[in-house]
N, C-alpha and C positions, 0 to 999 in steps of 0.2 A: 434222418429221413423224415419227410412229411408226406402223408397220403390223405387225400380227401376225395369225396365223390360228389359231383355236381351234375344233376340230371342224368345219372347213370354212367357218367364218364369219370374214371378214376384218374386222379392227377397225383404224380409223385415228384417230389423235389428232393434232391440229394446234393448237399454241399460238401466240398472237400476242404477241410480246414488246413490242410497241408499244401494247398495249391498257392501259387504266386498270384493268382487272380483274387482280388478282394472278394469277401463273402457277399457284400451287397451287389457286386457286379455279377457274380455267379447266380444269385437269386433273381436279379433283374433279367438276365439272359434266359434263364429257364422259364420264367413266367411269360416273357415276351414270345419265346419260341412256342410255348403251349397255346398262346392266343393265336399266333400266326398259323399254326397247324390245325386249329379247331379243337384242340384238347381242352381249351378253356374258352368260354364265350367272351368276345369283346364286350366291354361295358358291364360284365357280370361283376357281382360283388366279390371283392377279395377278402380273404381271411383277415381278421383284425390283426393289427400290428402286435398287440400283446399276445394273442393266441399263437400266431406264427412264430414269434421269437421264442416262446416257451416250447413249442413243438420241435423247433430246430435247434434249441439250446444255443441261441445267439442273442446278441443285444437288440433291444427295441430300436436303437438308432440305426442298426444295420438294415433292419426290415424297412424302417422309415425311409432310408436313403434309396433303397431299391424301388419302393413305391413312388417316391418323388420323381425318380427317373422315368417310370412308366407314365405317371400323370402328365409329365412335361411333353410327352409325344402326342 
């Protein structure tokens, strides 16, 4: 689980490592949903790949894949 606060808004990301959905896709979907619902501000700075991978205990490549998907939209 990852939790951060930006401008008074708490954001929580939880990944299920037992899911059939790839981790990068889970991460991408959660960040995208939080942007769409206003829980994260569009064009706001994302947590660094290194820090997020460490907090979620996942590979930097996984975070990078999710971020690339977000940037492509």
